[in-house]
N, C-alpha and C positions, 0 to 999 in steps of 0.2 A: 526851548532853553535847556540846557544841560547846565548842571554845575558839579563840578568834581572836589569833594572835600579830600585834600591829602592827609593822611595819617601820620604822626611822628610821633617816636618814643615807644612803639609797640609793633610786633611782627605783623608783617602784610599776611595778608591770608585772604563762607556761606553764610546761609539762609538764616537768620533774622530775616534771617537770611538777608531779608534787606536791612531791617534794624533787628537783631537778632534779640528776640525775648523769650519765650518759652511756653510751658504747657500751662496755663491759665484756663481751666474749664469753666464754662457756664455758658448760657446762651448769650448771645452777642446784645449789648445794650447800649441806648443812645449815649452822645456825649454827656458829661455832667461836668458839675463844676469842679469837682477834684480833677478831673481829665484836664480841662481847660488851665486850670491851674499850674499842673505839671508840665504842660505844653508851654506856658508862657514863663517856666522857670522859677515858679513859687515856691515856698518851703516844702520840705517832704511831708509825707503823712506823720501822725503821731501813732508812733510803733504800739502804743500801750492801747488805742482806741481803734486803730484802723480796722475797717470791716472788710469781709470778703470782696464786695462790690467795689469799694474804694481801692483795694489793691490791684483788682482785675482793671479797673480803668487807667489807674496809673500806669500799669505794665502796656496796656494797649495804647498809650499816649508817646510810647517810643516808636511807634511805626509813622512813618512820611504821610503826612498830609495830603500831599497831592499824586505822588508817584514815583517811584525809586527803581534802582537797579542794582543787583549785586552779582559778581562774579563768586562761584562756588568752586571748591576741590574737594572731592572725596577720595579718600585712600582706604581701600577695604583690604582686611587681611583676614584670610581664612584658616581654618583649622589646618590646613596643609603649610601655612606660611607665606602663601603667594600672596603677592599685593596686586591691586587693582585700582586703577586712577581713572575718575571720571570726572570730566569738567563741566559745570552748568552754567546758564544765565537764568536768572529769576527776577521776574518783573513783578511788581505790585503796586496796586492801584486801586483805590475806595471807588465804589461805583456813587454816582450823582444823587444826591437826595438822601438815599439811606445810609449810605457810610459803611456798607458792607463791603467786604474786602474780596479783592481778585487777584489771584498768583497764578502767573505762567512760568512752568519750570521746562528749560530747554536745552536738551544735550548739545554740547559742541564738542567734547571728546570722548573716547574713542571714535574714530572712523567708522566703525562697523555698526555704531548706534546713533551716530550724529543726526540731528534733527528730531529725534523722538521727542515729544512736547506732551505735558501734562497742563491740564488748565483747571482750575477751582476757583468756584463762585460761591462766597457764602449767599445763601438764601433761605427764606423761612416758608414751609417747616424745615424743608431739609435742602443742604447743600448741594451743587451740582459739578461733577467731575469728569471731565474727558479726556481722552488719550489718543494720539497719533503716531503712528508706527509708519515710517518712511516705506519700509518692504511691502505693507498691506495699503498703503496711499488711500486711507479713509479714517476718518475720525470716529471714535467709538465713545458711547458714554460708559462710564465705570460706574459699577455698583458699590454700595457701600462694602460689601465683603471683600472687596479688591484694596480697602484702603489701609489694611496691615501689611498687604505682602511686599517683600522686598523690592526695591527700585534697582534695575539695572545691575543685578549682581552684588548689590551692597547692602548695609545692614539698614538701610533707612528706607521706610514706608513714607507712602503719603501722609498717614498719620502723625508720624515722627516729623514730617516736613512742615506741618502746620505747628507742631510744638515749637519749632525752632523761629518760624514766622512770628508766633505769639497770636495765632488766630484762635478763635474760640471752638471749644469742644462741648457738646450737650452733656451735661451731668449735674450733680448735685455737689456742691463743694461747701466745706467746713474750714474754719482755720484751727489749727493744732497747736502747739506749743512752740514757741520761737527756738531755732537752732543756730549754730554758727557752721557757716561753711567756708573753708580757708581764710580763716581768721575775720570773716566779715559776717555781722548778724542777718539773718534772713528770717522773713514770714514762712511758715509751713501751710501749705494749703492740702487738703486730701479731699480727692475728687472720686466718686461713683460714677462711672459713664452710663449715660443712659444707653448708648448703644454698645454694650459689652461684645467682646469677640474671644474666640477660643485662645487666643494670645495673651491678652490682658482685659482686665474689667474695671481696673481703676488706676489712679496716678497720684503720686504725692510730689509736690512743688516746692522748692526753696526760692524764695523771691528775695533778692537782696533789697534790704530797706532803704538804702541809700538811692539806689536808681531804678528799681523796680524792675530790675532785669532778674529772670530766674537762673540761677546759679546751676541747678541740678533737679533733675526729673526721674522719680523711679516709676517703672511700669510694674504692675503687681496683676497676677492672675487671681482666679475665684478665690483661692487659698490663702492669699495675703503673700505670696511668696515674690519675691522681685526677680523680674525675668528679663528687663532690659534697663539700661541705665544711659542717661543723656547729662554729660558732666561738662560744664563749660570751664575754660581755663580763666580764673578769676583774674590772673595778672593782666589778661587782655581787655579786661573792662575799661571803656574809655567814654568820653563824651563829646559830642560836637551839638552845643547847645542848641536845642534843648533837649536833644535826643541820647540817649546812653543805648551802649550796645557791646556785644562781646565778640572777637573775631576768631575763637578756635573752640571746637568743642570735640569730645569723644563719646561716641556711641557703642555701646557694647550689649551684644546679645549674648546672654549668660546661658540661655538654653542650647543655642547652636555653637558656643565657644568661639566666636568671632568679634570683630570689632572695627569700626570705621573712624578713622580721624576725619574732622570737617574744618576746613579754613575758609575764611570770608576774606574777598578783597576790599580795597577803596569803596568808598559809599559815592552813589551817582544819586542827585535828587532831580528827578525828570519833571520839569514844568509842563512838558506836552508830549506826554506819553500816548502814543496811537492807541485808540480803541481796538485797533485791529487786534493787538495783542490779547485782547480778552473777549474776541467774539468766537462764540463755537465754530463757525465755519472758517475763519483765518487765522485762528491764535499762532498754528505753527508755521505760516509763512511769513508774518510781521516782524519787523524789525523795531529797536528802539526809535 
């Protein structure tokens, strides 16, 4: 059974894609009382006392509990000014028992890359990532070294996709001083990544105190220089009780001088999302 929630009062538009949250780093944790309270629409956290774990649990509660689908539009602009448009479908579903997330990203347009698909499976001690390219007609398991490479000619890497989806990344996180983003009070979380890359080794996330949706993420290199930014359009922050989400982002690669506009579609909650979408042998074939 599929339920479509139509939005009103804000622009139509990716990936929270499924319920856009953002870069909250730390190892995945089981559901907590805080998470359950947020999902039930109970009062928000106490900003003065909220711990890193409580903020992370609150943010993860914005993910659909059973399964969901979002349509995604990426518009990338290169240093030469040329624009490239990419359309995706993003399927999300937690695994039974563990609650670990599974994300299927499938290209719909343009025609020359349509059918290309990625499958991410959260797992301990290390996540699993698979890629299917129609021209090769086979599934390949991707190494962690490939997680920061741009996808399909955009600024978006699979690690960035995880930030948009709100999936956890491994690292050590601490809470810094609160800041204001677009007139909204935010928690500030600083994370040293466990799997640092040449591109960046830490994240700084600004999480809206009302909704627990990250409004901004800075990606920093080993010298502490910001090399990439992910900014939500706070004007598109909306709620479909109990979930909060953003429908528009801008991703900027400061080292390359490029940027990608990210737009999200309506939300579909899928009560019966086929397991074929998350099977490494069939994820590129299945439909919702």
